[in-house]
Every structure is written in structure tokens, then in C-alpha cells.
C-alpha positions, 0 to 999 in steps of 0.5 A, spaced: 442 627 846 436 628 842 435 621 841 435 619 848 430 625 849 426 622 843 426 615 846 424 617 853 418 621 851 416 615 846 417 610 852 413 615 857 407 616 851 407 608 851 406 608 858 401 613 858 397 609 853 398 602 857 395 606 863 389 608 859 388 602 856 387 599 863 380 601 863 376 602 870 370 600 867 367 594 870 367 588 866 359 587 867 353 592 868 350 591 875 342 591 875 343 597 880 345 601 875 338 602 872 336 605 879 343 609 879 341 612 872 334 614 875 337 617 881 342 621 877 336 625 874 337 621 867 330 621 866 325 626 865 319 622 869 318 617 874 319 610 870 315 604 872 319 597 873 318 591 869 319 584 871 323 579 867 317 576 863 315 583 861 322 585 859 323 579 855 317 580 851 317 587 850 324 586 847 322 581 843 328 576 845 325 570 843 325 572 836 332 573 836 333 566 838 333 566 846 329 563 851 326 566 857 331 562 861 337 565 858 335 572 861 337 570 868 336 577 871 334 584 869 332 591 872 328 595 867 325 602 868 320 604 863 316 610 861 308 609 862 307 612 855 308 619 856 315 619 853 320 613 850 325 613 856 327 607 859 333 604 862 335 596 862 340 592 864 339 585 862 343 579 865 344 573 861 347 566 862 353 567 857 356 573 853 354 570 846 347 570 849 348 577 851 351 579 844 344 576 841 340 580 846 344 587 844 342 586 837 335 585 839 335 591 843 338 595 837 332 592 833 327 594 838 330 601 838 329 602 831 322 599 831 321 605 836 323 610 832 319 608 826 313 607 831 314 614 834 316 618 828 309 621 827 306 619 834 311 622 838 316 626 834 319 630 840 322 623 842 326 621 836 332 625 838 332 621 845 331 614 841 336 616 835 342 617 841 339 611 845 345 607 848 345 599 847 352 596 850 354 589 852 359 588 857 360 580 858 354 577 859 350 583 860 347 588 856 345 596 857 339 600 854 338 607 855 333 612 852 334 618 856 332 625 857 339 626 859 344 621 857 350 624 860 347 624 867 346 616 865 353 615 863 356 619 869 352 614 873 355 608 870 362 611 871 
């Protein structure tokens, strides 16, 4: 009898684990996610919208080996200078390009930390907790005053 109960509990735990693995997260980020984060109050100020050409240069994607044509769509909101806050969804033609861009964004964030250590030291904790994530052919960057609000907006 004890073995049957143990077997039943093991089967139930396996079923729950499989259910948990069926993530409800979408396969890719949407450009509308950037505005959703702003609407959720993730940022402490109103951010300015950047176009794709500016974003491509800002994030130094050409230095990572990407061409401007690889970036097929994007939504970027960025501080005009008072803070280091920004939110971006970058859409690429392939997952490999997105992976390359994610590494470039990690480098970008590290560069921001170095550049702002003495200039805006109060912003360093935001930069250190920045979120860079790739889903499929999309990449998300979030540097937010309220990272939890940003993450909730993405769910």
C-alpha cells in the first residue's frame, strides 16, 4: 500500500512539473511590450521614443557584426538624460542575430555602468539589475526604476 501511495505521489509531482514547464510566456517579445512597461509605471520619468536607426547606433550593433537590415523592427523608449532608464524590444531576422544583439546589449549595459559610476552614481543599481533577455528573434532591454512593474507588464 505504501508503494502505491508513493507511486501515486511521484506521478502527481511529475505531472505538476510537466505542467509548470508548459510556460505561458510568449515565444517572442512584442514591440507593444515597451509601452506596456511604461504604462505600468516601471519608469520614473517620461521617456523619449527612438527610431531604429538611432537604436542601432546607440547599442553599437554594427560593432557586434550586425547590419542595419538585420534589425527588422523595434520599439525603444529612453531617458533624455536625467536617468539611465530605458526599455527596448528589438526584432531581428533570425534567432542567431538576436543572440548576437543580446550580447551587444549586455556590453552596452556594462559600458553604461562604467560611464555613469562617477557621473550618476544613483543610477548604478538600476543598471546593475538591468534585464536583457532573448526570446526567439527578439531581444528585450529594461533599465527601470521599478523592475517588478516592468516584469509584470510582460506577463
